[in-house]
C-alpha positions in Angstrom: 0.1 -0.2 -0.1 1.2 3.1 -1.4 4.6 1.4 -2.5 6.2 1.3 -6.0 6.2 -2.6 -7.7 8.4 -3.6 -10.5 8.2 -7.1 -11.8 10.7 -8.5 -14.3 8.9 -11.3 -16.4 10.6 -13.0 -18.7 9.7 -15.1 -22.1 11.4 -18.2 -23.9 10.9 -16.0 -27.2 12.0 -12.7 -28.3 9.1 -10.3 -28.0 9.4 -7.6 -30.7 6.7 -5.6 -31.9 4.6 -7.7 -29.0 1.6 -5.8 -27.8 0.9 -6.7 -24.0 -1.6 -6.1 -21.6 -2.3 -7.0 -17.6 -5.5 -6.3 -16.0 -5.6 -6.0 -11.8 -8.6 -6.4 -10.3 -8.8 -3.7 -7.5 -11.8 -2.3 -6.5 -11.0 -0.1 -9.9 -9.7 -2.4 -12.2 -6.3 -1.3 -13.5 -5.3 -1.9 -16.6 -1.8 -1.7 -17.8 -0.6 -2.0 -21.2 2.5 -1.5 -23.5 4.0 2.4 -22.9 1.8 2.5 -19.4 2.4 -0.1 -16.9 4.3 -2.6 -19.3 7.7 -1.8 -20.5 9.8 -3.9 -23.2 13.2 -3.6 -21.6 15.1 -6.3 -24.0 13.2 -7.8 -26.8 15.1 -10.1 -28.4 15.6 -12.2 -25.0 12.1 -12.2 -24.1 12.3 -9.2 -20.9 9.5 -7.1 -20.1 8.3 -5.4 -16.9 5.3 -5.2 -14.6 5.3 -1.3 -12.7 2.9 -0.1 -10.6 3.4 3.7 -8.7 3.0 4.6 -5.4 0.3 6.6 -6.3 -1.6 3.4 -7.8 -1.1 1.6 -4.8 -1.9 4.0 -2.0 -5.6 3.9 -1.6 -6.3 0.2 -2.6 -7.1 -1.6 0.5 -5.1 -4.8 1.5 -6.4 -7.8 0.3 -5.4 -10.5 -2.2 -6.2 -9.3 -5.9 -6.4 -11.2 -9.1 -4.9 -10.5 -12.7 -3.6 -11.7 -15.7 -1.8 -11.0 -18.6 -2.2 -11.2 -21.8 0.1 -11.4 -25.5 -0.7 -10.4 -28.6 1.8 -11.3 -31.4 3.2 -9.3 -33.9 -0.1 -9.1 -36.6 -2.6 -10.6 -34.3 -5.8 -8.1 -34.4 -6.5 -10.0 -31.1 -5.2 -10.2 -27.6 -5.1 -14.5 -28.1 -2.9 -16.1 -25.6 -3.0 -15.4 -21.8 0.6 -15.9 -20.8 0.1 -16.3 -16.8 -2.3 -15.1 -14.3 -2.2 -15.2 -10.6 -2.3 -12.3 -7.2 -1.1 -9.7 -6.3 -0.9 -8.9 -2.5 -1.5 -5.3 -0.9 -0.3 -5.2 2.6 -0.9 -2.3 4.8 1.5 0.4 4.8 3.3 0.7 8.3 6.2 3.9 7.8 4.7 7.1 5.8 7.5 8.3 4.0 7.1 11.9 3.1 
């Protein structure tokens, strides 16, 4: 709660020109996409990051929230592959840093 999150994900394939999206089922769902929470950091080696800012997590009640992560291969008009899914745990903030 109120913290940043950066998660590196490594795919076993080149992700050049892939489009990704992830929805986190917070009380107000949060959509991450390429350039908006999802960054390709090394396309040839399949590395991307998922990023949440402290502003995005500060008002989320502590709890466990499901998410999914989809990809669209180059030239594909739809998100047709669910790469993975899981849960994000939000813990209460203890020390507020100002």
